[in-house]
C-alpha positions in Angstrom: -154.6 160.5 0.9 -151.1 159.6 1.9 -152.3 156.5 3.7 -154.2 155.4 0.6 -151.1 155.9 -1.5 -149.0 153.8 1.0 -151.6 151.0 1.0 -151.5 151.0 -2.8 -147.7 150.9 -2.8 -147.7 148.1 -0.2 -150.0 146.0 -2.4 -147.8 146.6 -5.4 -144.6 145.5 -3.4 -146.5 142.5 -2.1 -147.4 141.3 -5.7 -143.7 141.8 -6.8 -142.5 139.7 -3.8 -145.0 136.9 -4.7 -143.8 137.0 -8.3 -140.2 136.9 -7.3 -140.8 133.8 -5.2 -142.6 132.1 -8.2 -139.6 132.9 -10.4 -137.2 131.6 -7.9 -139.1 128.3 -7.6 -139.2 127.9 -11.4 -135.4 128.6 -11.6 -134.7 126.0 -8.9 -136.9 123.5 -10.6 -135.0 124.0 -13.9 -131.6 123.7 -12.2 -132.6 120.4 -10.7 -133.9 119.1 -14.1 -130.6 120.1 -15.7 -128.5 118.2 -13.0 -130.7 115.1 -13.5 -130.3 115.3 -17.3 -126.5 115.5 -17.0 -126.4 112.2 -15.1 -126.0 113.7 -11.6 -126.4 110.3 -9.9 -124.0 108.2 -7.9 -124.1 105.1 -10.0 -120.6 105.4 -11.2 -119.4 102.6 -9.0 -121.9 100.2 -10.5 -121.6 101.2 -14.1 -119.1 99.7 -16.5 -116.3 102.3 -17.1 -114.7 102.3 -20.5 -111.2 100.8 -21.0 -108.3 103.2 -20.2 -105.3 103.2 -22.4 -101.9 103.1 -20.9 -100.2 105.1 -23.7 -101.0 108.2 -25.7 -102.1 107.7 -29.2 -103.4 104.1 -28.7 -107.0 105.0 -29.3 -109.9 105.7 -26.9 -112.0 102.8 -25.9 -109.0 100.3 -26.5 -107.3 98.6 -23.6 -103.6 98.0 -24.2 -101.5 95.5 -22.1 -97.8 95.4 -22.8 -95.8 92.3 -22.1 -92.1 93.2 -21.8 -88.9 91.2 -21.5 -90.7 87.8 -21.8 -88.7 84.6 -22.1 -88.9 83.0 -24.5 -89.1 86.2 -26.4 -92.1 85.0 -28.4 -94.1 86.0 -25.4 -93.2 89.7 -25.8 -95.8 91.9 -27.4 -98.4 94.7 -27.2 -101.8 93.2 -26.7 -105.4 94.4 -27.2 -107.5 93.3 -24.2 -110.5 91.4 -25.5 -112.1 90.4 -22.1 -111.5 91.5 -18.5 -113.9 90.0 -16.0 -113.9 89.3 -12.2 -115.7 86.5 -10.6 -115.5 84.5 -7.3 -112.0 83.1 -6.7 -111.2 79.4 -6.6 -109.0 80.2 -3.5 -111.9 81.3 -1.3 -115.4 82.7 -1.6 -114.1 85.8 0.2 -111.8 86.7 -2.7 -112.3 87.5 -6.4 -110.4 86.4 -9.4 -109.8 88.7 -12.3 -109.2 87.1 -15.7 -107.7 89.2 -18.5 -107.3 87.9 -22.0 -105.3 89.8 -24.6 -104.4 89.3 -28.2 -101.6 90.7 -30.3 -98.6 89.9 -32.3 -95.3 88.6 -30.7 -91.8 90.0 -31.6 -91.3 87.2 -34.1 -94.6 88.1 -36.0 -96.7 85.2 -34.7 -100.2 85.3 -33.3 -99.9 85.9 -29.4 -102.6 85.4 -26.7 -102.0 86.0 -23.0 -104.3 84.9 -20.2 -103.6 86.7 -16.9 -105.4 85.8 -13.6 -105.4 88.0 -10.5 -106.7 86.9 -7.1 -107.5 89.8 -4.9 -109.4 91.0 -2.0 -112.5 92.9 -3.2 -112.7 95.1 -0.2 -109.1 96.3 0.2 -107.9 95.6 -3.3 -104.9 93.6 -2.0 -103.4 91.4 -4.6 -102.8 87.7 -3.5 -101.4 86.3 -6.7 -100.9 86.9 -10.4 -100.4 84.3 -13.1 -99.7 84.6 -16.8 -99.9 82.0 -19.5 -99.5 82.5 -23.1 -99.5 80.8 -26.5 -100.8 81.1 -30.1 -104.4 81.1 -28.8 -106.6 80.7 -25.6 -106.7 76.9 -26.5 -103.0 76.6 -26.8 -101.4 78.2 -23.8 -98.1 76.4 -24.0 -95.8 79.2 -24.7 -95.0 80.1 -21.1 -96.3 80.1 -17.6 -95.3 82.7 -14.9 -96.5 84.2 -11.7 -96.0 86.3 -8.6 -97.5 86.3 -5.1 -98.1 88.4 -2.1 -95.9 86.2 0.0 -93.3 83.6 -1.2 -94.5 80.2 -1.8 -93.2 77.1 -3.4 -95.2 77.6 -6.5 -94.9 81.4 -6.8 -91.6 82.4 -5.3 -91.5 85.7 -7.2 -93.1 88.5 -5.1 -95.5 90.9 -6.7 -94.4 93.6 -4.2 -96.2 96.9 -4.8 -96.4 96.6 -8.6 -100.0 95.7 -9.0 -102.8 98.1 -7.9 -106.5 97.3 -7.9 -109.3 99.8 -7.3 -112.2 97.6 -6.4 -114.7 100.5 -6.5 -113.7 101.9 -10.0 -113.0 98.3 -11.0 -109.6 99.1 -12.5 -106.2 97.4 -12.3 -102.7 98.8 -13.0 -99.6 96.8 -13.6 -96.5 98.8 -12.9 -93.8 96.7 -14.6 -94.9 93.6 -12.7 -92.2 91.0 -12.9 -93.5 87.4 -13.1 -91.4 84.2 -13.2 -92.0 80.4 -13.4 -91.3 78.2 -10.4 -87.9 77.6 -9.0 -86.5 76.4 -12.3 -87.0 80.0 -13.5 -87.8 78.7 -17.1 -90.1 81.5 -18.0 -90.3 85.3 -17.3 -92.7 88.0 -18.3 -93.2 91.7 -17.2 -96.7 93.3 -17.4 -97.4 97.0 -17.9 -100.8 98.6 -18.2 -102.6 101.7 -16.6 -106.1 101.5 -15.2 -107.4 98.6 -17.2 -111.1 98.4 -16.4 -113.0 95.1 -15.6 -116.5 94.0 -15.1 -117.8 92.0 -12.1 -119.6 88.8 -12.9 
């Protein structure tokens, strides 16, 4: 009689254990589905991140580039980045060239467009050279021409030092008050300031 009761209890416990395993499998499947639905993949490096704003209150999704202390002063202004693309550099196929175009209003109220090019190593992120040209439009870039380089050269004697940072994986660039000047005549100057501007790779 006792043995029959034990056998019956054993059968009940066995059914409970099987049901518990089934419930556990269902819960695990549900958790995996939720992770997939939330975008739990590793494609962040290949996606196109949104522009990051360098200043509070400038609006999400808007890239801001500030040009400070430009000479002539008509080059100074706060710009909205309208394009920011990286492609193979003209210096070498081993390097990339990032071209940033921003529009805004200069300190004298005129329309202002800056075109900034950055040659860099796509593996280490090391910046080789930065140039900045500006004017009233992309077609009229006669307002000024400045630059800086990794090492001093005849054309770009101004050193970039450690003021430009590129994250080649996240595809973001930061200008930390990067001073640029024209060639040895030192006719033009400009200073770039921006935090984590995103760019796309062509």
